[in-house]
BAVOVEX-313827 format. One record per residue (C-alpha): y negated, z, x; residue in one letter. Coordinates in steps of 0.25 Angstrom, whole numbers, plus 5000, padded with zeros to 4 digits. Layout:
# BAVOVEX-313827
YZXA
...
***
This chain:
# BAVOVEX-313827
494447574390M
494447674379K
494047654365I
494147784356I
493847754342V
494147824329G
494047794314L
494247644315L
492947634324I
493147524334T
492247474345L
491847364336V
491347454326S
490647534336F
489947404340T
489547374326V
489047514322S
488247524335A
487447394332Q
487147434318Q
485647464315S
485147604319N
486547644323F
486947684309A
488347694312N
488447774325V
489047884316Y
490447824316P
490447854331F
489647984333I
490248054321E
491648004324N
492548094332I
493547974334G
492547904342V
491947964355F
492047854365E
492247704364I
492447604375N
492547704387Q
493347704399T
494347814401E
493847934409G
494047934424H
493447964437T
492347864440V
492847764451C
491747694457I
492047584467P
491647594481I
491647484492K
492447564503S
493147694506V
492047724516D
490947704506E
491747784496A
491747904506L
490247894509N
489547834497L
489247904483Q
490047824474K
488947824464W
488147734474K
489147634473S
488747484470E
489747494459N
488847594451V
487547574443L
486847684438S
486147674424L
485347804426N
483847794425G
482847744414S
483447694401W
482747654388K
482847754377F
482647774362H
482747904356F
483147924341A
483448044332N
484647974326T
485547864329P
484947784318E
483647774325A
484247704337T
483547574339P
484347454333R
485147374343N
484447454355F
485747424363F
485547274363T
485147204376S
483847144371N
483347274364F
481847304367N
481847444372D
480447434378Q
479847544369K
480947644372W
480847764380S
481447784394E
482447884397I
483147934410K
484647924410V
485348014412P
484548114404S
484648184391N
483648124382W
483048254377E
482748284392M
481948154392Q
481148194379G
481948134368F
482448214357G
482648364358D
483548454367P
484448554359F
485048674365F
486348724357R
487448814360N
488548804350V
487848724338A
487448574338H
485948554334P
486548504321F
487548564311R
488948534317S
489748444308N
490748364317P
490848244319P
489548224312F
488148224318V
486748244312P
486248114306R
484748164305E
484648194320Y
485548134331N
484648094343P
485047954348T
484547894362G
484647744364S
484647704379Y
484547564385R
484547524400K
484647394407T
485247374420F
485747264430N
487247254433L
487447244448P
487847104452A
489047144460N
489647214448W
490047074442K
491547064438S
491647224439K
492047314428R
490847404425I
490847534418L
489747614412L
489747764413R
488947864405M
489248004411E
488548084400K
487948044386T
487648144375A
488248124365S
488647994359A
488347854366S
488447714362F
488347614374V
487947464374W
487847364386I
487047234383N
487147264368G
488647284368Q
489347404364E
490047474375V
490547604370G
490247744364Y
490347884369N
490348034364E
490248154373G
489048204381A
489748244394H
490848144396E
490648004403P
490747874395A
491247754403E
491247614398Y
491747484404D
490547394402V
490947274410T
490947174398R
489647224393F
488847194405L
488247074411K
487647034425P
486247084427G
485447154417K
486247244406N
485747344395T
486447474392I
486147544379A
486647674375V
486447754362N
486647904363V
486747994351I
486648144353K
487548184342Y
488948134340S
490248194336D
490448214351G
489348324351V
490348414343Y
491048434357L
489748454364E
489248584358S
488848644372Q
487848754374D
486748674380Y
485648574377W
486148464368R
485548344375L
485848194373A
485748064381G
486347994393I
486248114402F
487148074414D
487347954422D
487547814416V
488147714426W
488947584428L
490047564439Y
490847434442A
492347424445K
493247304448S
494247274437D
495347344445V
494847474449H
495147624450I
494747684437F
495147834439D
495747924449W
496148074448H
496448154460A
497248284460S
497648374471T
498948464472D
498948564483L
500248624489D
500748764487N
499848814498N
498648744493Y
498548664506Q
499048524505N
498848434493A
499348314486K
498248224481L
498648154468N
497848034463L
497947964450Q
497147834450I
496847734439T
496647594442V
496147504431N
496347354430N
495347294421Q
495647144425S
496447044418K
497547034428T
498647134433D
498447194447K
499547224456K
499847304468N
498547394468Y
498547514476K
497547634477V
497247694491R
496747844491A
496047894503S
495648044504L
494448084513F
493948224517N
492548264516S
492248194530D
492748064524N
493948074533V
495248014527L
496248114524V
497248034517K
497447894510N
498647854501F
498947734493T
499547704479S
500747614476D
500347474471A
500147464456V
500047354446Q
498847364436I
498947274424T
497747204418A
496747284410D
497547414413N
497547534423K
498547594433Q
498647744436I
499047764451I
499547894456N
499547924471I
499548054479S
499548104493S
499748234501D
498448284508V
498648384519I
497848514518D
496548454511P
495348544510K
495348604496K
494248594486W
493748724480T
492348764477A
492248844490E
492848724498T
492448594490P
493248504499N
493148364494L
493948234498Y
493548094496R
494548004489L
494447854489T
495347764481L
495547614484E
496047514475L
496847414483I
497347284477N
498647204480S
498047144492E
497647274498G
496247254496K
495347374491T
494747334477E
494047474474E
493747604481I
493347734473V
493147864478A
493048014474G
493148154479R
494348254477I
494648394481G
495948464484F
496248584474K
497248634465E
497148734453T
498248824448E
498448934437I
499449034441R
499649174434H
498349174427Q
497549134440V
496849004443F
497048954457Y
496248844465L
496948804478N
497848924476G
496649024475K
496349104462A
494849064463I
493749134455K
492649054448L
491249104448N
490849004438G
489648954429I
489448864417N
488448754418T
487848644409H
487348514414M
485948564412Q
484548534417H
483148574412P
482548434413D
483748344413L
484548414402G
486048384404H
485748274415T
486248334428M
485648274441D
486348294455E
485148384460A
485348484449T
486848484450I
486748514465R
485748624462K
486648684452D
487748684462F
486848744473E
486548864464I
487948884460L
488548874474K
487448974479Q
487749074468F
489349074470N
489648994458I
490948914461N
491348864447C
490548784436I
491048764422R
490348644417I
489948674403S
490348614394H
490548474398Y
490948394411P
489748384421P
489048264427V
489848194437R
488948244449R
489148384445Y
490648374448L
490448294461E
489548404467L
490448514462A
491648444470D
490748444482E
490048574481Y
491248654476G
491148714462F
492348734453Y
492048654440I
492648684426I
492448544420D
492348554405E
492648464394T
491448424385G
492048484373N
491148594366E
491348594351A
490648734350H
489948704337A
491248654331T
492348714338E
493348684327Y
493348544332L
494348584343S
495348594332D
495048464326K
496048354330A
495048244327E
494148294338W
495248304349E
495048164355P
493548194358M
493948334364Y
495048254373R
494048144376E
493048234383R
494048304392V
494748174395R
493348114400K
493048244408M
494348254415V
494548104419L
493048104424N
493048234432D
494448264436R
494348224451N
493248334454H
493848444462P
492848534457S
493448544443I
494248664444L
494748664429F
494348594416W
493748654403S
494148594390A
492848624384G
491948734379N
491848804366E
492548684358S
493448764350G
494848824352E
495648714345G
496748614350K
495748514355N
495448604367I
496948594370C
496748444368A
495648444378V
496448514389I
497648424386D
496848304388E
496248354401G
497548384407R
497948234405K
496948194416F
496948314425D
498248404427T
497648484439T
496648574432R
496648684422Y
495948694409W
495048794402M
494248794389Y
492948854386G
493248904372G
492649024366N
494049084363A
494649174374F
495549064378S
496148934373H
497648904373S
497548774380C
496648814392E
497248854405E
496148934410I
495549034399I
494249104398G
493749184392P
492349164391R
491249274390Y
492249394391P
491649524396S
492249574410P
493049674403F
493649564393D
493849474405L
494649584412K
495449634399N
495649494392Q
495949404405V
496049474418G
497149574413M
497949484404V
499249454411P
499849314413E
500849334402S
499749334392V
498949224397D
499249144410P
497949074411R
496749104421P
495349144416S
494049074418F
492849124410M
492248984407D
491049064402E
490649204405Y
489349284407L
488349204400S
487049204407V
485949174396A
484649214402G
484649354409N
486149374410A
487349374419G
487749514418G
489149574421G
489549464431L
490049574441D
490949624430E
491549484427Y
491849464442W
492549594444D
493549554433V
493649404439I
493949454453Y
494949564447Q
495849464440Y
496449334446P
496549274432R
495049274430I
494549154439M
493049184435G
492149114425G
490849034423A
489549104419I
488849044407W
488048974413D
487248904424F
486048824420V
485048884411S
484848784399P
483348774399G
482648634398L
481248624404R
480248604392E
478748614391P
478048744386V
477348694374R
476248794369K
475648784355L
474348864351T
474448974342D
473048974335S
473149104329S
472549224336P
473849264341S
473949154351K
475549164351I
476249074361A
476948964353T
477648844359H
478348714355I
479848714358M
480748594359G
480048454357R
479148484345G
477848414346K
476448424340L
476148314330V
475248284318A
475348404309G
474748454296H
473448494302H
473348434316G
474648444323K
475948504320G
477248534327I
478348434325D
479748504326L
480848404324N
481948504321G
482648484335H
482448614342D
480948614341Q
480048734337W
478848814340V
479048944347E
478149064345V
478149184354F
478549314348Q
477149374348D
476949504341R
475849434332K
476949354325I
477949454325E
477449484311I
478049614306S
477049654295G
477149634280N
476449504279E
476649364285L
476249214283A
476849094288L
476248954287S
476348814292F
476348664288W
477548584289I
478048434289F
479548454287P
480548344290R
481948304287D
482748404297L
482048524290M
483148534280K
484148554291M
483448664298G
482048694294G
481548814302T
480048824300L
479448954305L
480249074308T
480249204316K
481749224317G
482649214305N
482149344299N
480749384302Q
479949274295F
480149124294G
480048994286L
481348904285Q
481748784278Q
483048784271I
483748654269G
482948544262A
482348624251D
481948764254S
481048844263L
481248994267D
480249104271F
480749234276Y
480349364282I
481049494286Y
480549634281T
481649724278S
482549604276K
482349454277K
481749394264T
481749244262V
481049154251V
481449014249R
480648904243G
480948764239E
480348654248L
479448544241P
480148404239K
479248344249D
479548444260W
479948344271T
478948244277Q
477748314271N
476748424276W
476948564269H
476348704271H
477348824271V
476948964271A
477749104270G
476949224266I
477349374266Y
476349464260N
477049594261G
477649584246K
478249444246S
478549324254I
478149184249S
478449044254L
477448934252Y
477548784253I
476248694252D
475448814247N
476448844236K
477348964235K
478748924234V
479449064236A
479149204236E
479949344237T
479549484238P
479649554251V
478949674258T
478949744271G
478649714285N
479149594292I
480249624303T
479949574317N
481149514323F
481349464338P
481249314336F
480049224338P
479349134328L
479648994329N
479148874321V
480248774318G
481448864323K
482049004320N
482149074333A
483249174328E
484149064322T
483848934329H
484548934343G
485648874351Q
486548874339H
485548794329T
486148684322S
485048644313V
483748574315Y
482548664316L
481248614310C
480948474308D
479448474304A
478048464308I
477348604307I
475948644308D
474948754306Q
475948874308V
475349004304G
475949144305I
475249264299F
475449414299P
474749414285K
475049354272A
474149234271I
473749174258E
474449044256I
473248964253N
472649004267D
473948964274L
473948834267F
472548794270A
472648844284A
471148864287K
470748864301P
470549014301D
472049044296L
472549034310K
471649154314N
472549244304R
473849194310A
474749264319A
475149124323L
474548984320W
475048854326L
474348724323D
475048644333F
473848574338E
474248574353Q
475248614363E
475148654377E
476048624389N
476248764396K
477348724406G
478848714405E
479948814402F
481548804401F
481848784386S
483148834380Y
482948764368G
483148814354I
483848934359G
484848914371A
485549024377R
484749034390T
486049034399Y
485948994414G
486049054428S
485048954433I
483748914427W
483648774422P
482948734435D
484048784443R
483448914448V
484549024448P
484449134438E
484649284442P
486049284437E
486549184447M
486449294458W
487449384451Q
488349264448M
488349244463K
488649384467K
489649424457S
490649324461A
490249304475Q
491449264484P
491249364495I
491049514492S
490749634501V
491049774498K
491049904506W
492449954511I
491750074518D
490250084517A
490150194528E
490950104538K
490149974533L
491549914530E
491449804520I
492449714512E
492249574512V
492949504500Q
493049344501N
493249294486R
493149154491H
494449084489F
494348974500F
493249024509T
493149124520N
491949214521T
491749164535N
491149034528A
489949124526F
488949204534E
489049344531A
487849434533R
487549584532W
486249654528N
485849794528L
484749834519E
483849964518E
483249974504N
483349824502G
482749784516I
483649724526S
483749804539I
484949744546A
485849614545S
486849534551G
488049444550K
489549464548L
490749394551E
491549394538I
492949314538D
493649344525V
494649244520E
494549194505P
495049294495E
495049404506A
494349534510K
494049594524K
493349714528I
492149714538Y
491149814544V
489649784542L
488949794556P
487749874550I
487049984558Q
486650104550K
485050104550P
484150214551Q
484250264537M
483150284527K
483150394517A
483450344503G
483650204508A
484750114502T
485550034512Y
486349904508L
487149814516A
487249664511T
488349574516V
488149424512S
488849294515F
488049164517H
488349014519S
488548974533K
488148834532E
487248754522A
488048674511T
487548584500A
487348694491L
487148824500V
486148834511P
486548904524K
486449054524G
486449064509F
487049194504E
488249174495M
488849324494C
488349464496W
488649604494D
487649724495Q
488349854500L
487649994499E
487750074511L
488050224511P
486850254519W
485950354511I
484950444517V
484450534505P
482950534502V
482350664505G
481550744495K
480150694493K
479150784499L
478050844491V
476750774495Q
475550854496H
474450784489Q
473050804492T
472750744478S
473550804467P
473850734454L
472650724444K
473050734430V
472050694419T
472550734405D
471750684393S
472150674379E
472650534380Q
472950514394H
473650574406L
473150524420I
473850574433V
473150534445S
473350544460G
472950474473V
472750324469N
473450334456F
473250364441D
474350374430Y
473950374416S
474750414404F
474450394389N
474750524382K
474850464368A
476150384372D
476550444385G
476250304392Q
475950294407L
474950184405Y
474250184419S
474550194434M
473450164443K
473650164458F
472550144468M
471650104457G
472649994451K
473250004438E
474749974439L
475149994425L
475049924411K
476050014404Q
476850124409G
478350164408A
478950144394Q
480350174390L
480950034390N
482249984384V
481849844381W
481949714388R
481749574384A
483049534378P
483949454387L
484449314383A
485849384381N
485149484372E
484549384363Q
485849304361D
486749304349D
487949274358W
487849414364T
487649474350Y
489149484346P
489649534360S
488649654360V
488549784352N
487149754346V
486649874339F
485849884330P
485749744324R
484549724315G
484449614306E
483449504311G
483549544325Y
484549434329G
485849434335R
485749474349M
485949594358V
484449614357A
484549624342T
484849774343S
483649794352W
482749714343Y
483249784330S
482849924335I
481549874341G
481949904356L
480849814360D
479749884353K
480050034355M
478950134351K
478750264358S
478250394353K
477650504363L
478350634361E
477750714372S
476750694384F
476750804395K
476150824408V
476450924419A
476250944434N
477350984444K
477250994459A
476050914459G
476650804450S
476250774436T
477350754426I
477050674413V
478150684403S
478250594391I
479250594380R
479350484370Q
480150434358I
480350284360A
480850224347L
481450084344F
480449994337G
481349964325N
482150094325A
481350224324S
482550314324G
482950274338A
482450264352G
482250344365F
481750484369E
480950444381N
480450544392E
479650504404M
479250604414I
478250554425Y
478150644437T
476850594445I
476750634459S
475450644467P
475850524475D
475850444462G
477350434461E
477950444446I
479250494444R
479750454430L
480850524424Q
481250444411H
482250504401T
482650414389I
483550464377N
483950364367P
484050414352N
484450354339G
485250224337K
485250144350M
485550004353P
486849984360S
486149954373S
484649944378L
484049834386P
483549924397R
483050074398I
481950114407G
480450094407T
479449984406K
478149974413W
477049874413V
476249854426F
474949784430D
475149634431E
474749634445Q
476049714449M
476849584452Q
477549614465N
478949684464V
479749754474Q
481049814472W
482249874478F
483449844470G
484249724466R
483649584467G
483049494470P
483449424457Q
483449484443E
484649574441N
485249664429Y
486249774429P
487349684425D
486949574435R
486449644447K
487449644459T
487049504463G
485649554467Y
485549634480R
484849764481I
483649744489G
482149754491N
481449644484Y
480049594481Q
479649494470S
478649474459T
478649504444V
478549354441D
479649324451A
480549434445M
480449374431F
481649284427V
481249174418P
482449164409Y
482249054399L
482349154388L
481349264392P
482049404394Q
482149524402D
482349484417C
482049514431G
482749654432L
483149714445R
484149824445T
484649934454D
483249964460N
482750074468R
481250044467N
480349934463V
478849904466R
477849824458L
476549794466T
475249714464N
474649614475A
473949734481E
475249814484G
474949914473I
476149944465G
477150034459I
478550074463E
479750114454F
480950184460S
482050274456A
483250344462S
484150264452E
484250114452P
483350054441F
483049914436N
481749844434F
481149714430N
479649674428C
478949554423Y
477549494419N
477849494404Y
477949594393S
479349634389T
478949594375E
478549454380N
479849444387L
480649484375S
479949394365K
479849264374A
480849164371K
480349064382Y
479749084395T
478449024391Y
478249134381Q
478149234393L
476749284395V
476349364407K
475849504403S
474749584409D
475749674416G
477049684423V
478249734414T
479149824423F
480449874417N
481049994425F
482450004419D
483450124421Y
484450044414Q
484549894410T
485549824402T
486149704409G
486049564406V
487449524402G
488049404396C
487649324384T
489049324378A
489449474380I
488149544383G
487949654393V
489149734398L
489249874393D
488949934407K
487649864409Y
487049894395Q
485950004394T
486450104384I
485550194377P
485650324383Q
484850444390T
484250394403I
483450474413Q
482850394425F
481850434435T
480950334443S
479850344452S
478550264450I
477450254461K
476250164464P
476050114478F
475250024486K
475949944497T
475249924511N
474949774512K
***
């Protein structure tokens, strides 16, 4: 038994303090770093007794009669503070009939109690270790009754709670059992003396914030509760308590020595003599391979004995991710009479890891790791992981060639490791230490025991799993000596594995495997690959690289070129796997102004009695009102009025955001307990501060801010409390209006409360309204408003995936486990079999097998010949390449009858021969597409003799060019092609416009990227992100001026030449010279020659450059010859075959949690948009181009922060790109070669309407 106490606190004092009224004295535990567990057993491999060896081989041990699950329905009481815990709730006779029910395991936030918080570095409160907030510390009290099995009489009974966040006090039958801190480490208690025959009661008090959370500052949803299994198991007094298996392979990695360390406990009152342990090893078919028995040992009363035994095993099948061969191990405890008293069982794998000359080896092979990071995350279950979800995750990972998983940033649930052993994944098991908000704790000696305790529990609990390739000492927990203590502690219990640490420094002196994290491919080569052993002998594993937040994942090929080049670099783990969205209802409010702006409740705010009718109750805990960035509230004139009624509460003094449009444009913000600010931004930010009335809290007040073009004034309860002169137009910045939150400053790093108040009758006006009118709020006032919210009702408009207050929308799969487009690139860049030409003329290919333990003959090889993306021949190949080898083969392809201008490609692919648990038969695992040198030039286009020449109608305002079945119309005032009619059908809503804008990607809206990228210019008020430079100059609102409009006729064609100056919206001295020359042929084909010249001070890069069109909303069918079928971008495109694809506009849209540019297709030869009748338009070019299309305006896509804010427009937006900037990585941005640099561009394309024959 283990009792860890400090500051003279004893178990007795724990008992006393726990029974005091309202738990007033929990703080000596939850704020005491010397107390983090009381009355717990040592960490160990759980040893469940099983009746017989045969049963051990065929029965899941969790179904043993010695196991009793306490999962299921519990009684539950939720309180905002520990003090509000019901008095004596833990006693057996406490009446809990009026309590709620809660499912265990679960996070209580996912069951409707409290509020979910997403934070990255910060805590949801101001860090001050070891202290936690007194004003708000959610507390859940649990109760459950259960019946003890009758056959457990006279047995020792242990209670095991696998994961509980964060601190927990436990009672059984009203008696104090113990205490635990640490969300992700198991707590186990010997509860024998607390139990009675028959009915028993367990009570648990869980407190969300304790000093332990200072080591739990992970970048994820901060959720609480009992969120993993709770169960009891029974043992005899003399029993196998723990076992540890290690395998030592010989120099040829063939034969092995199996070493076992077994701990036998004697908890009886008498000494035990001549006890032995017999170990039996069985293969996957349950055939006995070996058994061996220990010498007899003596075990004194109330003591333990460690038994070491070993045996040679001849040529066992080795465990790797490619070959996850498992052996069953049974251990029999045999008494002095030769009788078996207990049998326990487990699974092991034979493997060995080494580091030699900077290289990491598994079973003698310098393996490569195509890894990914993952949280235990589910949109409905929170951090509770069920087996079906784990299996689905593993199925996706296996099918996408991911062979390595870094568990971030804590040990996973038990079943995760069991299935990883079985299915074959390399696991980096990570200590639950992340002091990211307070990294200095890593140098505080008083915190060292807590650091050590977490790693000790992890290693002792998990060390027998062969899937664990190496350990991690934690994540972003500082660079101090406590990290060395973690590694030192872990090595005490496992000497067979190496250690890394996920710190933010380049490397840590105590880790044996270095990073770095988030290097560029150039830095990886220069700072790691080329560094000699004499400088640093350690191998490299990028524990995090290539952050995929939203539409991202660019540059993966460049990373893997370096990884394959240098043996020192074993690979890395992409950040990260599961998108963090939680499923939430879409809660729409009504804007009663003429604007009808989309407005929604976020978080768990609710409508309650307000000042007039109903109001919105925001409790300060990530609840707010989100208002869409409609132009009508992007007020940029020289007048403004803001007005609302408010009932403030106590937490306002620790946050107090009321009504803001970012941190600059305009807003009202409470400052501390005494003041209120009103601010606007004209040529600079101007703030007035007024004093709050003495009765501010718990009373209704009217607040107004007015700008009349001469001054800004602040009013409270119809009285002016502050005023200052200011003139000029308000500057519009790219941040939405929020009630109860500041969209610019409140996000994943927020450590203050938001708005703790009831708010009613919110009005925003583009004019200065008289204060008496605002105060009176007569019914007609809302008709003058740009926004009016009276909070009388809400509508449920479906569901969406919420990323909370502002999580980075990481993830390679959606929360519901649908793969995102990036996954296909992850699969391709590191695929273990690759094919390339040796001699294309002779059809000679080189097949390289990058597997380490698998021959290519384990897969079915196929070839396919494609002509313009259509398969015209196919067959199978016999490919037999040993691991880590190459061979040359000849493709058995017959040259077809060649077509002029056609593209011929040969695809070689490798497929699973048989179905497995995770991969169906015939599933494609690897492929390469090779271009054939078969080119027949296209002959010169013959001049067609037209019976009907073009008709040109040239008026003062318009130019119309007509032919058979078509009419094209130009506006001579702006040069715009505004109409394209074909067969009487209007195809066009808006013709070609110079386009350099895209809805900013998540990476381009993120402050993490900002320091790594050359952001120029940087205008004040436009945020800290890559898109800052684009917003600063007004790239999103360029204005064009017509320079010339000319018409000419040549060889039967009409030539329309347009020259424009396109100026940035906020920088009139910079922009583009834009020339479009339309050559219209009598057959209706348009040849568009587009020349773009940048002038003036340009941003360092542009999102894209090309043209934007808007087509009729019926043009919903898309066909293209280019890369697909999934979305792809210039720096993320090789994972997508060139082919001929068909889809729809809706299907090509990718619903990223944060709306952004999406759905691009690269390297296209042509693309067609058609309606249901087969009428459409085709774009083609002699050079490859990129395109995307969507049923929204680009403005809507740029301004929407949530998918529910997307509203389908009355046309199809079509972007035809000559160049497109890649998607890059959140940490380092887009690699230089994938950026669109402002430069002169000339591009020629062909546009032609058509009708398909149905």
